[in-house]
N, C-alpha and C positions, 0 to 999 in steps of 0.2 A: 554831438550835446560835446562843447565845448567847459572842463574847469579848470578853474584857475587855479591856481601853483596853490594856495590856503586850503581846495579843497583837494585837491592833490592830495597834500598830508596831512590831515583829518582824513582822509578815507586810508590813506597804507596807516597810519597808526592806529588805528582802528581794530586795521584788518591782523598787524601787528600785535596787537592787547588779546583780542581773541584768540588767535595761535598761541599764547600764552598761555593760560586761562587753559587750554586745551589740552598744550604738555605736562601740565599741574596736576590735570584733571579738574579744573573747575570748571568750564565748559555747562551753561547749563542744563547743556543738555546732559550730563555727567551727574547734573546735581538730579535730577528728572532722576535718573535711573537710577539713584539709592536711596536704598531701607524702602520708606512705602510711601508711590506719588497718590495723591489721592487726585479723585476723582473730583471731577468742574462742577461734581452738588454740589459740594462744599463750599465750596467758596461762590455759587448763587443760590441757595442757602435764606432762606428771607427771616423764617421764622426756626428762633431753639428747633426746636422738637425734628424740622427736616434737618438746621445743621448733622443735629447728636442723629437721626440719625444716615446722615450722609458720614460721620465721622467715624460709625458700624460698633457706636457702644450701648448703643440699642439701651436700654432706663439700667443709666448707672445710680450705683450703693450714693447715698449721703455717707461723707467718713471726715474724723474730724480732724481726721492723719492729712492732706488735704486741705491749704490753710492760704487764705487768698490776701498779699496785702495791699494792702491799697489808703487815698483818706476815707471818710467815707463820705468828706467832703468836696468836690472838688474847683472851683476855683475858676480855672480856666480847660474849659470843656473840649480844646485843638489839643490840648498834649493834660493825661493821664497820668498819673503811674502806676504801672501795678506790676504784681508779682504774684511769681504761683509756686506753692510749696510744698510739698510729699514725703514724706517719713515712711511711707511705703515701701517696705521692700521690693526688686527689682521697678523702679518706675522707671519705661523706659515711650512713656508722649504723656506728651503737653501740648492740654487746647485750648483758648481764652473764646468764649463769645458769650457777646453783647446785643445782650437781647433788644434793644428797640434802636436799634445803628439801621441802615438800609441793608447789608449783611451781614448775616451773625456771626460770620468769627473772623475775629480780632489777632490771632496769632496762635500757631499749629505749631508746636519742637516735636521730633525726636534725636535720641534721649542716643548716646554710647554705651558701651555696659560700664560699666563708675564712675558715673559723670552726674554730679552731685545732680538730684532733682532739685532743682528751685532755680529758677527761672527768670527777667527779669524784661517790663519793654514797656512802654508809652503809648498811649493806644485814642485815639480823639473818638467822642464823646455827643452825638448833640446835643440826647437834657441827659437827665436823669436814667436810669437806666439799673435792671437786674447783670453783674457777668454770674457767665459762670468757666466756674475751672474742668478739667476732666481730667480723668488722669488713666490710664491706664500699665497696670502696673502687675507681672506677669498672668499676664493674660487678660486681661477682667477690668471694668472702667467701676470710678471714682470719680463721685464731684463733690465739688466745692460753690455755692450762692452769695453771693451777697450784692449789697443793692448798695450805690454811687451815688448820690445827687448834687446835678451839676449848678452850678450860678451862675449869671451872664450878668458880669456886674457888679457880681455880691447883692443880688435880687432872688436872691434864695430860686431851685427850677425842678 
């Protein structure tokens, strides 16, 4: 197979970038090796119960110290801003689950010691649904729940 000059440069550039990431410890393999590596079941979970079980949360206790910051009504389901904040000491993990999405897990974050337990993300929601924040603090799991309504063209969802 004969490569064009452009293909050769693209391949060499990609390998060079990967080599640089390996050298500074940011290669995907090293990222997966740090902290808790997720089981594939978490990403493939179709229901909230399956996702919570795959996260190892068992039956998390509802807590007013876990807050979901989001609009009550999202005008565009393709980009819904959602934040999770925890005021529970020693919070080291946060996850966001969306009930009616094809895959329940929308985001999961392992926090370093001393990090502020406050994460923000933009998620995609196909329809109005409950979102659940799961927080691990001092080895125990807590949760908060909020309904977000998605409107399509301002017509209510």
